[in-house]
N, C-alpha and C positions, 0 to 999 in steps of 0.2 A: 161682430156688432156693427161695425163701421159699414161694412158692405151691406147688411141687412138695412141699415138706416138709409143709406144712399140709394139702394134699390128701391126702398119704399118711396123715397122723395121722387125718384125717377118715374115710377109707375104713376104717381099722383100728377106729376107735371104733364106727362104724356096724355093721361086721361083729360086733364083740363084742356090741353092743346087740341085734342081731337074732338072736344065738346064746345063748340063756339058760344053756345048759350051761357057757359059758365065764365066766359072772359070778363063779363061785366063785374064779377066779384074780386078779380085780382088785378094786379099790374101786369098785364099780359106781356109787355116788352121786357120787363125785368124777369119774368117767368122763362121766357125764351132764352134770354142770356144765361140764366142759371141752369136751365135744361142742358145747354151745350157744356157748362162747366161740370155737371154731374156726369155726363158722358166721358169726360176726361178723368174725373176723380175716380170713378169705379174701376177702370183698368190699372190706375196708379196704386190703389189699394190691393188689387189683386197681385201686382208685381211685388209690392211690399211682403205680402203673405208668402209669395214664392221665394223671395230672398230670405226670410226667416227660415223657411223649410230647408233651403239649400245650405244655409250656414249653421243649421243645428248641430250642436257638438263643438263649435268654436267658442272658446272662452270669452275672446274679445266681443265677439258678436252677441253672445248671451248677456253681456254687460251693456252694451250700447243700444241694440235693437229694441229691447223693451221701452227705453226712453224715447226712441224715434217713433216707434208704433203707437205708444199711448199718446205722445204729443200730436201726432198726426191726427189721431182720433179727437183729441181735445179741440184742435184748430178747426177741423171740419165741422165739429158740433157747434163751434162758436159762430161760424158762418151761417149754419141753419138756424141758430137761435136768433141772430140778428134779423134774418128774413121773415121768421114766423113770430118773433117777439120773445124777448129775453125772459119775460115772466110768464110766458104761456105754459099750460099744462104739459104739453109735448116736450118742451125744454126742460122743465123740472123733472119730469119722469125719466128722460134719457140720462140726465146728469146724476140722479139718484141711483138708477139701476147699474150705470156704467161704473160709478164709484164702488158699489157694492160688489160687483163681479170683479172688478179690477183688484180690489183688496185681496180677494180670494187667490188671483192668479199671479200677481207680482209683488215685489217688495214694496213696502210703503213709500219709500223715497221715490219710486217711479210714479206711483199714483199721485201722491201729494204734489210733487213738483209740476205735473201736467195739470192738476186741479188748481193749483195757485195761478198758473198762466191763464187758464180758461176763466176763473173767477175774475181775474184781473181784466181780461177782455170784456167779460160781461158788465163789470162796474164801469169800465170806460164807455161802453155803448150806452149804459143807462144814464150816465153823466151827460153825455153828448145829447141823448134824447131829451132830458130834463132842461137842457139849455136850448132846446129846439134846433140844434145844429144836425141832428139826425132824425129821421121819422121812425116811429115805432112800428114794427112789423111791416115794413114796406111792401112785402109781397101781397099783403092783404089790403093795400090801399088801392081801391079801383080808380081808374082814370076818369070815370064819370060817376056822379052819385047814383046809389042803388037803394032799394027798399031795406030798411034796417032789419026787419024781420027775416027776409030772405038771406040777408048777408049773415045774420046770426046763425041761421041753419047751416049755411055753407061752412062758415067758421067752425062750428061745433062738430060737423061731420068730418071736416079736414083734421081737427085735432084728434078725434077718434081714430082716424086712419093712421096718423103718426104715432099715437100712443100704443095701440094694440100690438103691433110687430115687436116694439121695444119691450113691452110688458111680457109678452109670450116668449120672445127670445131670451130675455133675462131670466125668467123662470126656468126655462129649459136648461140654460147654461148653469144656473145655480143648483138645479136638481142634479145635473151631471157632476158638478164639483162636490156637492154634498154626498152623493153616492160614493165617489172616489174616497172622500175623507172618511166616510163610515167604514168602507173596506180597509183602509189604512189603520182605522182605529182597531178593527177586529184582528188585523194581522199583528199590530203591536200587542194587543191583548194576549193573543195566542203565543206570540214569541216570549212574552213575560212568563208564560205558564209552562213552557216546555224547554227541555234540554236540546240545544242546537244540534248535537251530534246524533243522538239516538231518537229525537222527536218525542221521547217519553216526557211525562210531566216531571218538572223539577221539584227540588226539595221544598220550596216555599208553597207550591200549590198542593203537595202532598200534606203538608203540615195544616194547610187551610181545611183540607178534607177531613183530616183527623180531628181538628178542633170542632168541626161541625158535628162529628159523631160523638165526641165527648160532651159537647153542649147539650146533646139529647139524652144523657144518661139517666136523668131523673124521670123523664117521661117515656124513654124507649128502653125496654127491658131486653132488647135483642142482644145476641153475642156477636162481637166483631173480632176480627183477628188482624194481626200485623206480621208480615212475613219480610224478614230481612236477609238478603243473600249477598254473598261476596265471592267473585271469581277466584278460584285458587290459582296460586302461583302466577298471578297476572303480571307481576313485575318481571319475571323470567320471560314471559312472551315479549314484553317491550324490549328487553335487553337482548334477547336472542334474535328476534324478527323484526324489531323496529316498531316505532309508535304507530305507523301507518296500519300495520297488521293488528296491533292492539286496538286501534279504533275500529277496524273491521270486526274483531271479536266482540266489542262492545255493542256495535250495531245489530250483529247477528244474534246476540243475547237478548237484546231488546225486542227483536222480531219474534223470538221464540216465546218470550214472556207474554207479549201482546196477544199471540195466537192461542195461548192456553187458558189465560184468565177468564172469567165470566164477564159478561156485558156490564153487570153492576159493580164490578171491582175496578179498581184503578192501579196502575203500575207506574213507578217513576224511577228515575236514576237519583240515588241518594248522594252521589259523589264519587269521583274516581271510578273504581270497579265495583261499587257497591250499589245494589238495587234494592227497591222496597215495593211491596204489594200490600195493599189494604184490601182485605176481603170483608165485605159488609154482610151482616145477617148470615152467619154461618155457624157450624158446628166444629168440634174438635176433629172428627173423622173427616169431614169435608175439606177442612183446611189442610189437613195432613196429606190427603190425596192430591190436592192442587200442588202443594209444595214438592211431592214426590214425582209427580208428572213433569214439573218444571226441571228438577234434577235429572230425571231420566233423559229428557229430550236434549238438555244441555250436554249430557255426557255422550251423546250421539253426534253432537255438532262438530264439524270439521270446517276450519277456516283455512283457505288455501294461502300459502306464504308467497313471497316474491319469486321463488325458485321452484314452485309447484309443489312444495311439501305441505302435508296436512298438519295444522295446529290444532290440538285438542283443546276443549274447554270444558271445565267442571266448575261447579260452585257449591259452597256450603250454605246451609239454610238454618236460620233461627226463626221459631215461631212463638208468638205469645197471643193469648186472647184477652180481651177486656170488655168489661160490662159496666154497670152502674156503680161498682165498687171502686173502679179506678178513678183517681181523682186528678191526675195530670198526664199530659202528653209525654213529659219527660220519663215518667214511670214506665209507660208503655215501651218507649224507645229503649230504655235501659234493659228491660227484660228481654226484648228481642235480640239486643246486642249481646247480652251474656249468653243466651242460648246459641247465637251464631258462633261465638268464639269457642264455645264448649264443642261445637261440631268441628271447628278447626283443630282443636286439640285432640279429637278422636281420630283424626287421620284425614279430614276434608272429605268433600263429596258426599256429605251426609246431610240429614234433616234432623234437628233436634227441637223439641218443644221445651218451653221454658219449665213446665211442670215436671217434665221427665229429667231436665237438668237439675232441679231442685232435689228430686228423689235420688238421683245418682251421686250428687254431692252431699247428701244427708241433710240438707236444709229444709225448713218448713215454711 
């Protein structure tokens, strides 16, 4: 922004310099002196940017350079404010936009320290101006009297020239910063919904989805299902081959499940080696087929160990269906859990429906 502002000033001064008929509206001698100063400040700012780029990653530089850079911006703005008027629209716009953008980019201590210095300089300039010790906006005080109307037109056009680049540049910077912020928000939201290892939905997200389905039970008379599955002998995999291979088995399982389920269903990691699938708007037969497909594909799965050996993966499945008669999420989870552990008791690598479990155990 400092380069943009000084470049803007430089173009304006060069235009005045090469347009002699406009000399009557400014203090041409002061303009020439400040033109030379702009030519020195621009490369100095460019060198400061280069220094920041070279020293990126240095902890000490990351602490010191923000203060140096922002203070340099504030001091250069103070000089321009004195020349064009501390209370002019260009100064106010630049100060406001730079404060907003700065608070997005830097720690508050960096911005507020530079702002205090800048405001202090502004106050000092205004005090001296009120005491008639300094002229107000000396750059716009012509050496000879001019027509007030023409002078007003020139001043207004100059203010527009100074304001537009700052306004447009500030908007562009803010849009870039807000876009990055929105992307970070989306990342944070996604990370809060998924399991970091398998990238499946986590337990909280699954619960939220189930609560939505249950909330519709009075108006939605469709049948939904919950499939709970647990990898068989997973502790032995970790003990025999290490947790790295265990993690590989979990990721491979997640990939199989994601590939098999329907687009309208969701799958998540329930915890440890346990996974959960929510099948919306389904039938008993359809849900049984999905669970059997998952079981068969997992039985074919081979995870390679550290020494090239194949590690087999199987899982036991428990299914329950719920409709408008189910009153709580805990009931659904308990039914699926009981069916799952019955599958374990039957020898593992099996699919058991809760209704079949009730029949086999003589419950009603």
